C-alpha angles and dihedrals in degrees: 000000000000117000097242091047091053091049093052090053095054123114116273095261091062092041086058089055088050091051092051090049093055095041087110138074098237090091113005116218094232091057089047090051100044094044098034098122092049096045095051092052096055126095097238090165091062094041091054088063102032115065096194093049090046091052091051091053092045092057091048090052092054091049090051090053089051090050089050091049089053091053091052090050089055091048089048091231100155096180095050089047089053093048095048091047091053091049089054092049091051092050090054085076087073092061094103093043112029089162089067088056091051091050089049092053091043089054093052092048090051092050089048089055091051089054090050090048091054091050091047091051091049089052091049091051090049092053091046093053105034095126093039091051092048088055091045090050091051090050091049092049090052091053093047089053090051092047089051091048089051092049090051091051091050090054091047090050091053090054089045092052090048091052091045091053091047090050092051093046087054092054094043092050093050093045094050090047090052091052093050093049092056097209111206101183107101095210091053089046092052091047092049092047089054088054090051092047088054091049090049092048090051090047091048091051090049093050090048090048093049092049089049090052091047089052090052089049091052090048089055091048092048091052091049092048089050092053094042097045103032099034117017097036092042089052089047091053090051092047089049089054091050093045087055089062096046105273114148093242125151104231098172111142100199096100093046089049090053092053095043093048094051094049091048090050089050091053092048087054090051089055089051090051091051091048089051091053089050089053092049092049088053089060100038127018138154143178114303091011103183092211092062093053100039105034100074090054092047092046090053091048093049092050092046091053091046089049093050091048096047094045091053092045095069107088143160102249098183116029120228111285135166114234092236098032127119092241143329127300096037110103130175126214115263091006121116122249136179131227132171131206127195138195110219093201102079117200109164090206088068093057109136093354100096114076117206116209122199133207140153140230094009092158100029116174118255095244127142111250094010106143122229127211141199125204114237123193127048104011097182134028134172123244106244141163096227095077096053124082090212096045096252125151104264141156109209112200107193108161106049125138130195112226126184117241131196113240125170111230121191128196093026122183116235103239122148113226125160120228091259091050093057109103121204128192126211112214129206129196135187140160123237112208120173137140094349094316121118119182130167111227126199133187132177136198126242106267113282130206116226121207131185100207138021094252088075095053098094094048091047091052086052092055093048092050093049096047097048094043093057112017123084092174104082091189096058099112089165092061095119093051085079108005116189123230122254122236114233094250088055093044096044093051090050092052092048090050089058091061094038093055095041100041107012090243121092130199122282126220095267092053092048091049090056092052089048092051090051090054102038107016123237111335135170089231131001098202095101095043120106136206120214125216088243093054091048100048113002112041116095094008127225091021094052123159091259093050089053093048096042092049090057091046092052092046092052094045092048105038112007108033096121094046091046094048091051092054096245095127117070086190109167103056126126122236093248092050089046092056093044090055098043100045091065093055133083122269113285096030109137141173137198122235139170118253116257094201105034116064114234097005137123131200140178134227129197137185125244132175114245127215091275092055093253123133114255124192117216128189133192126222110274118270113229132193091279089062098039095051090057099046129017111247093235088059090052089053092045099051102029106127140161128201114251129195114319088024094278110156112231135171113238089196109086111139129029110226124303098019112303114137109247098238092046090055100040103021099100090058097050117119124224113255101224135132135017092290091064093046090055088047094054093045087056088046091055091053092043094053091045087052093048095050093045092050095044126078095242114142103211126206118270113285091014127128135157123290141162127218110250116210 
């Protein structure tokens, strides 16, 4: 399906992104629409660098606009004629620099692809979590039903309070009138007193009923708070932990904010109802008045529930992250980081009135050598709705820095933790004051790792991954003093998330099986296998498992992302599995895999037929970042050749496993070979291939030696 056609069929959220993209005159949307097929077929990359080619495309573009204008003339569409004529006049401005137009169109096409990739990722996540989302939807519907029930009870209570007040006013009016009339007849007095007693009895029943309804309202609220605080918020915190290590979790707080806010509004209404009862009792009271005996207890319960809700509603929405960091929760001394807090109870009248204070290591463990830090930068900021896209109450700290402080600690425990195993917590405090209620609120970040130089970055990332994969206690700064092991399902998911978040494509079962085999050897099932913290990040230092895996991840993200996302790289496959797969295939079949011995390197192997007619698998020495930054990997694949008998250059790479012709698989990524820059690149390529083959353990056919196609 054409790219533009796919874009027009996306959900509304992505169409909105498309609308915002084309909310400019550089490339009008109507031109993109009418000429979509032609635009997508042109080589804009080449045109951006070749003036003559760009001029040719520019002239064809104007001709296409003329053709489109003629169609509108035939259709007698005056407005469309006018628009397309104006578009052509605007494009005339590129006459002196057609390469700029090519660059502009290329930029728009790239942004379109990013929108499509976002939509594809969302679709992948949806497919991965269909069952989970069904459960989530059911849970949300249940909460919505409870919220609706609570709303109905509050409305009923308002009517009940109104009826109670009217009933009391009736009694009060009649009683005051009786006193003013000064009735002296005893029989009339007794009869009147009987009437008043009946009115008091009715008022007493009404008050008891009102208190009972208020208790039911508090019971409903208690149940909802229990669900929101102990289930939904706990699940959100866990999802946020997973999202910090790459999991495709939805951590949007808008829905929780809506629920928290309504429950808080309800509890404030309950307080108002209780205050109203107090006011009514002040006007009319009697012996064994139920309001006097029950109200204090209900008042305390309502305020306890409100306090529990408010204290849970103050959260860290965006975890600490450096602007140029690889991910959240790894900070560097004296380098700025950002963090955002949010109050889930949204009262517009509190906008800019609640100050949030920040500090670090408030409850640091008493361990010898454990570093302590202060936060330098903005120490206090107001919760406001201006810094949130959704209009939530947030305090966005953007210029904070962790700085080491010297603190004397006595009676220290002797526990050995490396710098990247130290966990530090950033704390936030604020004061909620509204309608006579004053409550101190506190929130804290997920533990961060603080490094002092870039050489510690990789180990710090390992600690963040391990903690958030396994720990549900986000205040456990001593986690690495006795770190638990991870089960293979947990570990495999975490590894797949790294690729999914970095490249939009996770690991499949076959790739995960190769990694499991590397860790545990050949097993019938890996579900019961466990990976220790030491095996993940400490054994064989500096070439730990994580160093090997992260090296591959960085290489793929930097040099091979498009090839990986398109599924052209098998990647994680052992040498034995590689030979098993290739020996069953025709000559020239090849696959791409990551090196098991060289960190951050990729190689390819292909099958040939030896002199005995048997399949023979050959492999080149791995390409590392030094090689890949010189020549794109697809160009290495494209131009790799060896000299066969009679010195005839021939490419041994014909079919990407299992049977896709090489040019069909990689063709759209090939570069144009023009200009002196390309000649220099291919000279380097010749030397590189010669080096690779000489250094590898390939046994070439007789009279064969390395060569590169020149041209």
